[in-house]
C-alpha positions in Angstrom: 5.6 -8.1 -6.6 7.5 -7.0 -3.8 10.4 -8.7 -5.2 10.7 -6.7 -9.1 9.4 -3.9 -6.7 12.4 -3.3 -5.1 14.2 -4.7 -8.8 12.9 -1.4 -10.0 14.3 0.9 -7.0 17.9 -1.0 -7.9 17.3 -0.5 -11.0 16.5 3.2 -11.1 19.6 4.0 -8.1 21.6 2.8 -10.4 20.0 4.9 -13.2 19.6 7.9 -11.9 23.1 8.0 -9.3 20.8 7.9 -6.2 19.1 5.6 -3.7 15.8 4.6 -4.3 13.4 2.2 -2.3 10.4 1.2 -1.3 8.9 2.9 1.7 8.2 1.4 5.5 4.6 0.8 6.5 5.7 4.1 9.3 7.2 6.7 6.1 3.9 5.5 3.9 1.8 7.1 6.6 3.6 10.1 6.8 3.2 10.4 3.6 0.1 9.9 3.1 -1.0 12.3 6.3 1.0 14.9 4.3 0.0 14.4 0.9 -3.6 13.6 1.0 -4.5 13.8 5.2 -8.4 13.0 5.3 -9.3 9.4 5.1 -10.8 7.1 3.3 -14.9 8.3 5.5 -14.0 11.9 5.0 -13.7 12.0 1.2 -16.3 14.0 -0.7 -14.7 12.6 -3.3 -11.9 9.9 -3.8 -8.3 11.2 -3.8 -7.1 9.2 -6.3 -8.1 5.7 -8.1 -9.9 4.5 -5.6 -13.0 3.4 -4.3 -14.9 2.6 -7.9 -14.1 6.5 -7.5 -12.5 6.7 -11.0 -11.6 4.1 -13.5 -12.6 0.6 -13.1 -9.2 -0.7 -13.6 -5.4 0.7 -13.0 -4.7 4.1 -14.9 -1.6 5.9 -15.8 0.4 6.4 -12.6 0.6 10.1 -13.3 -3.0 10.8 -13.3 -3.8 11.5 -9.4 -2.1 13.6 -8.1 -1.9 13.6 -4.5 0.2 16.6 -2.9 3.8 16.6 -4.1 3.3 12.7 -4.9 1.0 10.0 -7.7 -0.6 7.4 -6.4 0.2 7.5 -2.7 -3.9 6.7 -2.0 -5.4 4.0 -4.6 -4.9 2.4 -8.2 -2.5 0.0 -7.1 -1.5 -1.2 -3.8 2.1 -0.2 -2.5 5.0 -2.7 -1.5 6.7 -1.7 1.9 9.6 -2.9 3.1 8.3 -3.5 6.5 7.9 -7.2 7.4 4.3 -8.3 8.2 4.4 -8.4 12.0 1.1 -8.3 14.2 0.3 -4.8 16.1 0.5 -4.1 20.0 -2.7 -5.5 21.1 -2.9 -8.4 18.3 -4.7 -11.3 19.6 -6.5 -14.2 16.9 -10.2 -14.5 17.0 -11.1 -18.1 17.6 -13.0 -18.6 14.6 -10.6 -16.3 12.5 -7.6 -17.2 13.6 -5.7 -18.0 9.7 -5.8 -14.6 8.3 -3.1 -12.7 9.8 -1.5 -15.2 12.2 0.2 -17.4 9.5 1.7 -13.8 7.7 3.9 -12.9 10.9 5.8 -15.5 9.5 8.7 -13.0 8.4 8.2 -14.2 4.3 5.3 -11.8 4.1 5.9 -8.3 3.5 3.0 -4.9 3.8 1.4 -3.3 1.3 -1.0 -0.2 2.0 -2.6 2.2 -0.1 -5.6 0.4 -1.9 -6.5 0.4 -4.9 -8.2 1.7 -7.8 -11.0 -1.7 -6.5 -10.0 -1.1 -2.5 -13.3 0.6 -1.2 -14.9 0.2 2.8 -12.3 -0.8 5.1 -9.7 -1.7 2.0 -9.7 2.7 2.0 -9.5 3.5 4.5 -5.4 4.6 5.5 -4.7 2.3 8.1 -5.5 -0.9 6.0 -2.7 -3.2 5.5 -2.6 -6.7 3.9 -0.1 -9.0 3.7 1.3 -10.7 0.9 4.2 -13.3 0.4 7.2 -11.1 -1.1 6.6 -13.4 -4.9 3.4 -13.3 -5.4 2.1 -11.4 -8.1 -0.6 -8.4 -7.9 -1.8 -7.5 -10.8 
């Protein structure tokens, strides 16, 4: 969950003597553009463990190198520092107002990058999902 991801960053900072933190959603988009670039519909082959093209579960984090990094896209969703907020022009649909709107409460953060099972629009670089910070996401 988000709390455990942040705790890992704090542990890594203390152990390595640097400052480690989760990326913001905007920083992840820059990382994705520089290290993966193409979007799901442009892939001849998935660049990582995504779209059910590599494994049917998460794999070791050093298996899918993308530029200078591993697992920018795929394997597991990436927690971010960014609280969930509506994108510019957002308006809830009258028949589907309970999916995103309840997450604009300051208690949810964005996850990006997709996981091993992410397919279709969940595997695109613009896919973003909101999870409560304490929610366990295996």
